[in-house]
Structure formats: C-alpha cells, structure tokens
N, C-alpha and C positions, 0 to 999 in steps of 0.2 A: 650306748650299745647300738651297733649298726642294724639296720632293718634288713631282713633276709628276704630274697625273692628268687624264684627260679629263672627269671629273665636275666640275660647277660649283657645286653646292650641294645641300643636303638637301631632301627632300620636305616639304611642309607639310600633307599630308593630315590629320594628327591635330589640326590647329587647329580643326576643326569639332566636336571633342569638347566636351561641356558644361562642362568645366573652364575654358575660356577665354572672354574677351570681346574686344571690339573693340580695346582697348589692346594686347593681346598679338599680335593680327594686325598691328597697326601696328608693334610692336616687331620682329616677324619680318621685315617689309619693311625696316626700318632696319638690321637685322643683315645681311640679304642685300645691301643696298647697300654696307655697310661692307666685306663680303667681296669684293664686285665691284670695289671701289676698288683692289685689289691689295695692300693692307697685309698680308694674311695669306699672300700668295704670296711675299713677300720676306723672310720671317723667317730670320735667320741662326742656325741651330741650333748652329753651332760656337762662338758666343759668347753663352751664355744670359744672362749679366748684361746685356750691351748690348741683347739682344733683348727682355728683359723690361722694361727701362726704356723702350724705344721703344714696346712694346706698351701699357704702362700709359698712356703719354702719348697715344698714338693713340686708345685706348679712351675716355680722358677727353675728348679734343677732340671725339669723335663723340657724346658724351653717353651712352655705353653703361655707364659706371660708376654711373649713377643706380640701376640695378637691383641693384648690389652694396652701395651705401652709403645707400640710402633717400634719393636725391637730396641727398647730403651732410648727412643728418640732418634734412632738412626734412619727411620723411614716413616712415611705416613701410615696411620692406622688403617688397616684393611677392614672395613665394616663387615664384610661377609665372613671373614675369619673370626672376628669377635663374636658375631652372631652364631656361627657354627659351634664355636667353643662353648658359649653360654648354653646353647640348646643341648649339647651333649652332656655337659656337667650337670645341668638341671635335671636331665633324664635320670642321672645316677643319684644326685644328692643336692638339695637346695643350698646347703652350706658351702659346698665346693663351688657352685655357681657364684654365690655371694663373694667368696674369697677372690675369685678371678675378677669379677666385675668391678670391685672396689679398687683394685690396682689400676684399672683404666680410668674410672671416673675420678679417682683421687688425684691422678697425675695428668689427666687430659688437658687441663688448663695450662699446666706448666709446659707441656709439649707445644701448645698453640701459641702461648704468649710469654713464656719465661725467657729470661736472659740466657745467654749461652752458658754462663757459670751455673745458674740454677738447673738448667737442663743436664749439665755434666754431673752435678752433685746428686740430683734426685733420681733421674730416670734410669740410669744403669742399676741402681740399688733396688728400685721398684721392679725392674725387669728380672733381676736375679732372685727376688724374694727376700733379700736381706732387710729391706724396709717395707713397712706396711703403710698404705696411704688412705686418706680420708678426704671427703668433700663436705665442707661446712657452709651450707647456704641457709637452711631453715632455722626459724626462730619460733618461739612460743606463739607470737602473734603475726608471724610473717612466713607462711608456708606457700600456698598458691599465690598470695598477695606479696610478692617480693618487695614491692615499693614501700611496704610498711616496716621494712628492716630498721632495727634500732641499734644493733651493734655498730660501734663507730670507731674510726681510726683517724687520728690527727697527725699532721706532719710536725715533727720537732727536729729541726736541723737535718741531719743525715739519717734520721730514724722516723718510723711511724709508731704511734702508741695506740694500742687497741684496748677498748673497754666494752664489755657487754657479754651476752650469752648466745650460744647456738644450741639447738636441741634436735633430737632425732638424728644424731650424727652417727652413721654407720661406721664401724671400726673405732668409734670413740672409746678411748681407754686403752687401746692396744696399738693405735697408729703411731708411726714415727714422724710422719709429715702430714700436715693438713693444708688443703687449699681453702682459704677463708675469705668470705665476702663481707665487707663492712662499709658503712656509710662514711664517705669522705666529703660530701656536701658541695660538689662542684655545681650541681643543679638539683632541682626538686625531683622526687621520685626515683625511678630506676637510673636516671642519668647521673646521680650523685653517689654511685656505689663503685667501689674498687675491689680488686682481688689481690690477695697476699699469700705468701707461703709462710706457715708457722710450724716450727718444730716442737715436738712434745717436751723438750727440755728447756724451752724458752722461759725465762722468768716471767711470772704473771699469768702463765697458762695453767689451767687446772681442770680436772674432771669433777663436776659437782654432783652428778647422779648417773647411775647405770640404769638403763631402761629395759624391762623384760617385756617381750611381745610373744604372740602365739606361735610364731616360727622363730625360735631363739637364734640370735646372732649378736655379736658385740654392737651395742648401741648405747649412746650416752648423751648427756647434756654437758657441754664444755663452757668454760668461762675464761674471760680475759680481764685481768685487773692490772691496769697500767702495764700491759704487756708490750715491751719495747723491742722492736725488730728493725734491722737495717732497712733503709729505703730501697736497697737493691733487691729486696724480696717482693717488691710490687710487681704484679703481672700486668703487662701492657702499660697503659697510661692511666693517670688518675681519672675516675669517672667511667672507665671502660669495663668495669667489673660485670655489669649485667650482661653486656654483649658477650663477654668471655664465658660467662656461665651458660648462656643460651647456646653458644656455639659448641660447648662441651656436651651439653645435654642433647643437642641435635645429633652428635656423633654416636652417643651411647643409648639414645632412646630406642632405636630399632633393636638394640641388643636386649633391652627389657622384654620386648615382644618375643625375641628368640628364647629367652628363659621361660616365658609362659608357654611357648611351643614345646619346650622340653618337658615341662610338667604335664602338659596335655597329652603329648605322645605317650608318656609313661602311663598315664591313667588309662588311655585306650588300650595299650599293650596289656596291662594288668586285667582290664575288663574282658578283653578277648580271651585271654588264657583262662580266666575264671568262668566265662560263659561256656567255653568248650568242655570244661571238666565238671561243672556243677550239675548234679543230678536233680531233676525236679519233674514231678508228674510223669514218671516213667521215661522221660527223655532227658536231654540236657537243656540248660538255660538258653543256649544258642539256638535251639529249635523253636523257641517261642517268637512269634512275629513281633511282639512288643520289644523284645530284646534286639531283634534285627533292626527295627526302626531306630532305636536308640543308638546302636552302633553306626548306622548310616549317617545319622545326624552328627555324631561325634567326629567321624572321619571327614565329612564335608567341612565342618567348622574348623578343623585343624588345617586342612589344605588351604582354605580361604585365608586363614591367618598367615600361613607359611608363605603364600604367594605375595601378600602385602609386605611381609617382613623382608624377604630377600629382594623384592623389587626396590624397596627403599635403600637397602644396603648396596645393591648393584648400581642404582642411580647415582649414589654418592661416589662409589669406587671407580666405576667405568665411565660414566657420563660426566662426572665432575660437576653435577648440578646440585642446587639446594634441595634439601630433603625435609624441610620443616613440616610441610603438609603430609608428605608420604610417611615420614617416621611417626607422626602423630596418629595417622590412620592405622599404621601397623601396631603401635602400642595399644591403642584403644581396642581394636578388634581382637588382637591376640590375647590380651589379658581377659577381656570379657568372655571370649569364646572358651578360653581355658577354664575359667570358672564354671561355665556350663558343662564342659566335658567332664571335669573332675567331679562335679556334683552328680552327674549321671552315673559315673563309675561308682561313687559311694553308694548310691541307691541300688545299683546292681549287686553290690556285695552284701546288701542288707546290714544286719547288726554288726558283722565283722568289719564293715566299711568304716565304722566310727570307733573301732577299738584302738586304743593307744598302742602304737608300735606297728600298725598295719600301714602299708604303702599308701593306700587311699586316704587314710586319716592324716598322714604326714603331708600329702599333696594338698589336701583341703586347707590345711593351715598355711602352707607355703604360698599358695596362689593369691590369698586374699590381699596381702600387702602390695602386690604388683599392680593392682588396680588403683593404688593410691600414690606410691612413690614415683619420683621423677615426673610428676604431673598427673593428677588424678584424671579419671576418664572424662569428667566434666570439663576439665581444663583442655584436654585433647580436642574435644568437640569445638571449643572456642578457638583454638589454634587453627583447626581445619577451616572453620568458617571465616576467620580473618584472612587466611591465605586466599580463599576463594574470592572474597570481596575485594582483594587487591587487584585481581586479574582484570 
C-alpha cells in the first residue's frame, strides 16, 4: 500500500546554485512529470520484487535511466544528473530510488571497463529497463575489508570458473546481470581481485538466501559452484578488479549522499507541514521556540550536505578532477545529517511519528542503511584522512 501525504513534490530552489545548468533544470521537470503520472504513488511495498521490476521498466520507458547508465553507454555518466534523480526519487519513495541506483551501480563497471561487445549487450538493456543489474562485491567476512575476499575465479583455457559466495547483494534474486568481484590471485590482498560479468542463467549460479531488512528491497546471498563463464566477460585486466570497484563507487558514492538528501528534505517538508497545522497549548507547534530551533538545525544540516554533495558531482563533471575525498565527505555528512533530520521529524510528530505507514516512520527505516552501504561512515572518515595525508 502506498503511503499518502498532502505534499506533491520537492522544492527546486537549489537549482539556481552554480553547480547546475539548463539540462539539470529540464531533468527536474521531467522527474516531476514522472512523479505526477502516479507511478510513484502506486508502488506495492508488500511485493518488492514485483515493485522493483515495474519501477525499472517505468524508469526506462520514461528515459530516466539515462542518468544511471550514461544513456546506455553512449556518453559519460553525469554525476549531477544521477544525484538530482536520486534525490528526487528518494523524496517520493525509497524503493524508487533503489531501483534507479542499482541500474547505475550494477552496470557502472561495465561502462568503465567492459569490452565493446559487453557494453553493447548489457548497457542498452539496462537503460531501457529490460534487464535489471546488480553489483556483487560484499561477502560474509569481506565487507569493508575487501582484501579478505574469498570468492575465487580461476582461468581454464578460454573460460573463468567461479566458486564461492557473495552476500548483501541488492537486486539479488531478480537481476539479469551481475558485476562480480572474485579473487584471481595475481598478487596478495586487493591487487589479486578481478571483475566479471555473470548472467542469472549461467550454470553454477544460484540464489541461496533472500535477506529481509528494515527497509525492504530485493536482497540476497548468491553462490557460484563451478560457474563457468567465457573469459571475454572479464572486465579490464586480471587483478584490476579492486580499482574498477573503487572507480565505480567513486562515481556513485555522491549519489548515495543525494538519496540521503531526498529523505532529509522529505522529513523537513513533512515536519514543516505538521508544525504549521498541529494545535498545542492554544497555538500551533510552529509557534514554540523549541520547534523553531529544531527546524533551523534541520534546514542548515540539509543545506550543508547538499553543498558537499553537488560540489563533489560538479567537480567530477565539470572540472574532471578526482572526487575520492569530496564524495566521501558528501556521503558521510549527508547520511549522518539525514539521520539527525529524520530523527527530529519523528520526535516532532510524537507517537504518530513511529506508527507504521506514516512517512516519518518509513524515512526512519530508509535512512539507516545509507550510513552503512557503499562504505560505512567510519570507512568514509578513513578515506578522507588518507587523501589528506597524500597531499
């Protein structure tokens, strides 16, 4: 059942910042028209597999997956467009943001390092929404510590044979194509990892467990048992997998910050509407100074995160500069600030803030995972420090 709110869409005041150009304003109009069509109001959260398939198809038909896939590999990914799309979709519904984001993360490495044949095979279908994509990096004992990866791939003539498991794989169970990282042993640690493309119908590939989390979306543990794939499905060169993974995450890490922004902006918008209408002590909630202080904090925390987010995206798009540090700052600040903003909104709503089916309750569940995936906050701090120490 869709969650009902009187609000119709996010504010676009920030689009006059110097980070954006006319194409982004046009994209915002396209996104708002998509939301107004009713697609995002009819999401069935009780069946996330079906909902995500439908969302990916609808996003593809609307041309909105261009921002995730670089127009199906025809052009570089515009980070600001990806961020703007994620922020808008997250404002409306977390599952819509997820469906969009995974089309980009799941195919980003193919766009960066795939052969021309792989790019032609996968990217147009991901762009159209015909195929659903997944990114398989994490393992039970190798999350933040990628060097501990155990899933392995060995060369056998003109093939690679994969064995092992991956877990916490978003879109696991519904994806058609997986970007998989496995140990090939060219060197110790991260220098001995390679990247591959695996299709869901490859022999030896299976889903061993579906995972339920507080903000439901398709998530699974996947397994490879003597999974034999053509050597042409290697991305880049042997041993280059970790670099490919990090380059992919660098592109999309700022977009995680943007999703957090979308959740935070929605929480502030709901809190403002509630504060203006809620009667208390003969006035409205908004007349209380404690409420005004909370709203002031929320607005400042959102703008601080937004500036970091779109700076990182602009730096990559316009300046063509590395954004490892900037994207890490954006991801860290935006997700942590969004958690604070949403928590304040829940508090402002009182008992109804934690009632199942309320916007604030949904946002509270949605934001928690963003502080963990694609590099937990603690990892972002290490990344920032390492980049500073390089200087």
